[in-house]
PyMOL CGO cylinders between C-alpha atoms (Angstrom):
from pymol import cmd
from pymol.cgo import CYLINDER

trace = [
    CYLINDER, -23.54, -15.62, 10.88, -27.03, -13.90, 10.00, 0.3, 1, 1, 1, 1, 1, 1,
    CYLINDER, -27.03, -13.90, 10.00, -27.88, -10.14, 9.86, 0.3, 1, 1, 1, 1, 1, 1,
    CYLINDER, -27.88, -10.14, 9.86, -30.97, -8.47, 9.75, 0.3, 1, 1, 1, 1, 1, 1,
    CYLINDER, -30.97, -8.47, 9.75, -32.00, -6.36, 6.63, 0.3, 1, 1, 1, 1, 1, 1,
    CYLINDER, -32.00, -6.36, 6.63, -35.18, -4.24, 6.71, 0.3, 1, 1, 1, 1, 1, 1,
    CYLINDER, -35.18, -4.24, 6.71, -36.65, -1.22, 4.92, 0.3, 1, 1, 1, 1, 1, 1,
    CYLINDER, -36.65, -1.22, 4.92, -37.81, 2.07, 6.21, 0.3, 1, 1, 1, 1, 1, 1,
    CYLINDER, -37.81, 2.07, 6.21, -39.74, 4.85, 4.71, 0.3, 1, 1, 1, 1, 1, 1,
    CYLINDER, -39.74, 4.85, 4.71, -39.54, 8.50, 5.33, 0.3, 1, 1, 1, 1, 1, 1,
    CYLINDER, -39.54, 8.50, 5.33, -43.07, 10.25, 5.18, 0.3, 1, 1, 1, 1, 1, 1,
    CYLINDER, -43.07, 10.25, 5.18, -42.41, 14.09, 6.16, 0.3, 1, 1, 1, 1, 1, 1,
    CYLINDER, -42.41, 14.09, 6.16, -40.12, 13.99, 9.36, 0.3, 1, 1, 1, 1, 1, 1,
    CYLINDER, -40.12, 13.99, 9.36, -41.62, 10.68, 10.39, 0.3, 1, 1, 1, 1, 1, 1,
    CYLINDER, -41.62, 10.68, 10.39, -39.79, 7.52, 9.91, 0.3, 1, 1, 1, 1, 1, 1,
    CYLINDER, -39.79, 7.52, 9.91, -41.95, 4.58, 9.39, 0.3, 1, 1, 1, 1, 1, 1,
    CYLINDER, -41.95, 4.58, 9.39, -40.71, 1.01, 9.39, 0.3, 1, 1, 1, 1, 1, 1,
    CYLINDER, -40.71, 1.01, 9.39, -43.21, -1.11, 7.56, 0.3, 1, 1, 1, 1, 1, 1,
    CYLINDER, -43.21, -1.11, 7.56, -41.45, -3.51, 5.70, 0.3, 1, 1, 1, 1, 1, 1,
    CYLINDER, -41.45, -3.51, 5.70, -40.91, -6.87, 7.51, 0.3, 1, 1, 1, 1, 1, 1,
    CYLINDER, -40.91, -6.87, 7.51, -37.04, -7.99, 8.31, 0.3, 1, 1, 1, 1, 1, 1,
    CYLINDER, -37.04, -7.99, 8.31, -35.33, -11.13, 6.37, 0.3, 1, 1, 1, 1, 1, 1,
    CYLINDER, -35.33, -11.13, 6.37, -32.65, -12.69, 7.57, 0.3, 1, 1, 1, 1, 1, 1,
    CYLINDER, -32.65, -12.69, 7.57, -29.60, -13.01, 5.06, 0.3, 1, 1, 1, 1, 1, 1,
    CYLINDER, -29.60, -13.01, 5.06, -26.50, -14.48, 5.52, 0.3, 1, 1, 1, 1, 1, 1,
    CYLINDER, -26.50, -14.48, 5.52, -23.65, -12.09, 5.86, 0.3, 1, 1, 1, 1, 1, 1,
    CYLINDER, -23.65, -12.09, 5.86, -21.68, -13.77, 2.98, 0.3, 1, 1, 1, 1, 1, 1,
    CYLINDER, -21.68, -13.77, 2.98, -24.63, -12.32, 0.83, 0.3, 1, 1, 1, 1, 1, 1,
    CYLINDER, -24.63, -12.32, 0.83, -23.97, -8.66, 1.88, 0.3, 1, 1, 1, 1, 1, 1,
    CYLINDER, -23.97, -8.66, 1.88, -21.63, -6.92, -0.69, 0.3, 1, 1, 1, 1, 1, 1,
    CYLINDER, -21.63, -6.92, -0.69, -18.52, -5.26, 0.78, 0.3, 1, 1, 1, 1, 1, 1,
    CYLINDER, -18.52, -5.26, 0.78, -17.27, -2.44, -0.10, 0.3, 1, 1, 1, 1, 1, 1,
    CYLINDER, -17.27, -2.44, -0.10, -13.65, -1.45, -1.38, 0.3, 1, 1, 1, 1, 1, 1,
    CYLINDER, -13.65, -1.45, -1.38, -11.55, 0.16, 0.97, 0.3, 1, 1, 1, 1, 1, 1,
    CYLINDER, -11.55, 0.16, 0.97, -11.43, 4.12, 0.29, 0.3, 1, 1, 1, 1, 1, 1,
    CYLINDER, -11.43, 4.12, 0.29, -8.29, 4.76, 1.59, 0.3, 1, 1, 1, 1, 1, 1,
    CYLINDER, -8.29, 4.76, 1.59, -5.51, 6.32, -0.51, 0.3, 1, 1, 1, 1, 1, 1,
    CYLINDER, -5.51, 6.32, -0.51, -2.83, 3.56, 0.53, 0.3, 1, 1, 1, 1, 1, 1,
    CYLINDER, -2.83, 3.56, 0.53, -5.20, 0.60, 0.55, 0.3, 1, 1, 1, 1, 1, 1,
    CYLINDER, -5.20, 0.60, 0.55, -3.68, -0.59, -2.83, 0.3, 1, 1, 1, 1, 1, 1,
    CYLINDER, -3.68, -0.59, -2.83, -0.24, 0.03, -1.78, 0.3, 1, 1, 1, 1, 1, 1,
    CYLINDER, -0.24, 0.03, -1.78, -0.07, -2.29, 1.28, 0.3, 1, 1, 1, 1, 1, 1,
    CYLINDER, -0.07, -2.29, 1.28, -0.87, -5.74, 2.23, 0.3, 1, 1, 1, 1, 1, 1,
    CYLINDER, -0.87, -5.74, 2.23, -4.48, -6.60, 3.27, 0.3, 1, 1, 1, 1, 1, 1,
    CYLINDER, -4.48, -6.60, 3.27, -4.69, -6.87, 7.25, 0.3, 1, 1, 1, 1, 1, 1,
    CYLINDER, -4.69, -6.87, 7.25, -3.65, -3.14, 7.63, 0.3, 1, 1, 1, 1, 1, 1,
    CYLINDER, -3.65, -3.14, 7.63, -6.51, -1.60, 9.41, 0.3, 1, 1, 1, 1, 1, 1,
    CYLINDER, -6.51, -1.60, 9.41, -8.04, 1.64, 8.45, 0.3, 1, 1, 1, 1, 1, 1,
    CYLINDER, -8.04, 1.64, 8.45, -6.60, 3.55, 11.07, 0.3, 1, 1, 1, 1, 1, 1,
    CYLINDER, -6.60, 3.55, 11.07, -3.19, 2.50, 10.16, 0.3, 1, 1, 1, 1, 1, 1,
    CYLINDER, -3.19, 2.50, 10.16, -3.48, 3.41, 6.85, 0.3, 1, 1, 1, 1, 1, 1,
    CYLINDER, -3.48, 3.41, 6.85, -4.70, 6.71, 7.72, 0.3, 1, 1, 1, 1, 1, 1,
    CYLINDER, -4.70, 6.71, 7.72, -2.01, 7.09, 9.92, 0.3, 1, 1, 1, 1, 1, 1,
    CYLINDER, -2.01, 7.09, 9.92, 0.48, 6.16, 6.93, 0.3, 1, 1, 1, 1, 1, 1,
    CYLINDER, 0.48, 6.16, 6.93, -0.94, 8.27, 4.71, 0.3, 1, 1, 1, 1, 1, 1,
    CYLINDER, -0.94, 8.27, 4.71, -0.87, 11.37, 7.28, 0.3, 1, 1, 1, 1, 1, 1,
    CYLINDER, -0.87, 11.37, 7.28, 3.02, 10.77, 7.72, 0.3, 1, 1, 1, 1, 1, 1,
    CYLINDER, 3.02, 10.77, 7.72, 3.50, 10.70, 4.06, 0.3, 1, 1, 1, 1, 1, 1,
    CYLINDER, 3.50, 10.70, 4.06, 4.49, 7.06, 3.42, 0.3, 1, 1, 1, 1, 1, 1,
    CYLINDER, 4.49, 7.06, 3.42, 3.10, 6.02, 0.15, 0.3, 1, 1, 1, 1, 1, 1,
    CYLINDER, 3.10, 6.02, 0.15, 4.83, 2.62, -0.58, 0.3, 1, 1, 1, 1, 1, 1,
    CYLINDER, 4.83, 2.62, -0.58, 6.92, 0.05, 1.11, 0.3, 1, 1, 1, 1, 1, 1,
    CYLINDER, 6.92, 0.05, 1.11, 10.03, 1.75, 0.04, 0.3, 1, 1, 1, 1, 1, 1,
    CYLINDER, 10.03, 1.75, 0.04, 9.05, 5.01, 1.77, 0.3, 1, 1, 1, 1, 1, 1,
    CYLINDER, 9.05, 5.01, 1.77, 8.37, 2.72, 4.84, 0.3, 1, 1, 1, 1, 1, 1,
    CYLINDER, 8.37, 2.72, 4.84, 11.47, 1.32, 4.82, 0.3, 1, 1, 1, 1, 1, 1,
    CYLINDER, 11.47, 1.32, 4.82, 13.38, 4.58, 5.95, 0.3, 1, 1, 1, 1, 1, 1,
    CYLINDER, 13.38, 4.58, 5.95, 11.33, 4.37, 9.24, 0.3, 1, 1, 1, 1, 1, 1,
    CYLINDER, 11.33, 4.37, 9.24, 12.22, 2.62, 12.60, 0.3, 1, 1, 1, 1, 1, 1,
    CYLINDER, 12.22, 2.62, 12.60, 9.71, 0.50, 14.30, 0.3, 1, 1, 1, 1, 1, 1,
    CYLINDER, 9.71, 0.50, 14.30, 9.46, 2.97, 17.00, 0.3, 1, 1, 1, 1, 1, 1,
    CYLINDER, 9.46, 2.97, 17.00, 8.85, 5.76, 14.71, 0.3, 1, 1, 1, 1, 1, 1,
    CYLINDER, 8.85, 5.76, 14.71, 6.04, 3.93, 13.17, 0.3, 1, 1, 1, 1, 1, 1,
    CYLINDER, 6.04, 3.93, 13.17, 4.89, 2.68, 16.79, 0.3, 1, 1, 1, 1, 1, 1,
    CYLINDER, 4.89, 2.68, 16.79, 4.69, 6.34, 17.75, 0.3, 1, 1, 1, 1, 1, 1,
    CYLINDER, 4.69, 6.34, 17.75, 2.15, 7.10, 15.09, 0.3, 1, 1, 1, 1, 1, 1,
    CYLINDER, 2.15, 7.10, 15.09, -1.34, 6.99, 16.32, 0.3, 1, 1, 1, 1, 1, 1,
    CYLINDER, -1.34, 6.99, 16.32, -3.28, 4.27, 14.35, 0.3, 1, 1, 1, 1, 1, 1,
    CYLINDER, -3.28, 4.27, 14.35, -0.27, 2.19, 14.10, 0.3, 1, 1, 1, 1, 1, 1,
    CYLINDER, -0.27, 2.19, 14.10, -0.45, -1.15, 16.62, 0.3, 1, 1, 1, 1, 1, 1,
    CYLINDER, -0.45, -1.15, 16.62, 1.36, -4.12, 17.30, 0.3, 1, 1, 1, 1, 1, 1,
    CYLINDER, 1.36, -4.12, 17.30, -0.94, -5.92, 14.61, 0.3, 1, 1, 1, 1, 1, 1,
    CYLINDER, -0.94, -5.92, 14.61, -0.31, -3.35, 11.71, 0.3, 1, 1, 1, 1, 1, 1,
    CYLINDER, -0.31, -3.35, 11.71, 3.48, -3.20, 12.61, 0.3, 1, 1, 1, 1, 1, 1,
    CYLINDER, 3.48, -3.20, 12.61, 3.68, -7.55, 12.33, 0.3, 1, 1, 1, 1, 1, 1,
    CYLINDER, 3.68, -7.55, 12.33, 1.74, -7.38, 8.78, 0.3, 1, 1, 1, 1, 1, 1,
    CYLINDER, 1.74, -7.38, 8.78, 4.05, -4.37, 7.59, 0.3, 1, 1, 1, 1, 1, 1,
    CYLINDER, 4.05, -4.37, 7.59, 7.19, -5.70, 8.51, 0.3, 1, 1, 1, 1, 1, 1,
    CYLINDER, 7.19, -5.70, 8.51, 6.34, -9.16, 6.82, 0.3, 1, 1, 1, 1, 1, 1,
    CYLINDER, 6.34, -9.16, 6.82, 5.39, -7.20, 3.51, 0.3, 1, 1, 1, 1, 1, 1,
    CYLINDER, 5.39, -7.20, 3.51, 8.76, -5.57, 3.84, 0.3, 1, 1, 1, 1, 1, 1,
    CYLINDER, 8.76, -5.57, 3.84, 10.45, -8.74, 4.66, 0.3, 1, 1, 1, 1, 1, 1,
    CYLINDER, 10.45, -8.74, 4.66, 8.83, -10.60, 1.47, 0.3, 1, 1, 1, 1, 1, 1,
    CYLINDER, 8.83, -10.60, 1.47, 10.08, -8.00, -0.68, 0.3, 1, 1, 1, 1, 1, 1,
    CYLINDER, 10.08, -8.00, -0.68, 13.84, -8.25, 0.85, 0.3, 1, 1, 1, 1, 1, 1,
    CYLINDER, 13.84, -8.25, 0.85, 13.28, -5.12, 2.68, 0.3, 1, 1, 1, 1, 1, 1,
    CYLINDER, 13.28, -5.12, 2.68, 13.77, -4.12, 6.65, 0.3, 1, 1, 1, 1, 1, 1,
    CYLINDER, 13.77, -4.12, 6.65, 12.53, -1.34, 8.57, 0.3, 1, 1, 1, 1, 1, 1,
    CYLINDER, 12.53, -1.34, 8.57, 15.56, 1.34, 9.66, 0.3, 1, 1, 1, 1, 1, 1,
    CYLINDER, 15.56, 1.34, 9.66, 17.41, 0.29, 12.71, 0.3, 1, 1, 1, 1, 1, 1,
    CYLINDER, 17.41, 0.29, 12.71, 18.13, 2.98, 15.30, 0.3, 1, 1, 1, 1, 1, 1,
]
cmd.load_cgo(trace, "trace")
């Protein structure tokens, strides 16, 4: 997949775009590391909104997560079916489960 990269120059209050665009492969565009506080704790595949929801609820580790039920997590804004699936799989890989009831 190709993306267009170009340069714009600001002169006074005007924006002047006089540099030609060039096509680059998407893999050549550097990826930034996640700035979410929980990104290193939880597995890849958990979205930014889900990480923010976990952080906002005070869930900082998989051990914290195991104290919550699936319904309680689903009720958090930002936690969807995909995030629940990824989180449950990560818990099972560590021999843990979500709280029942």
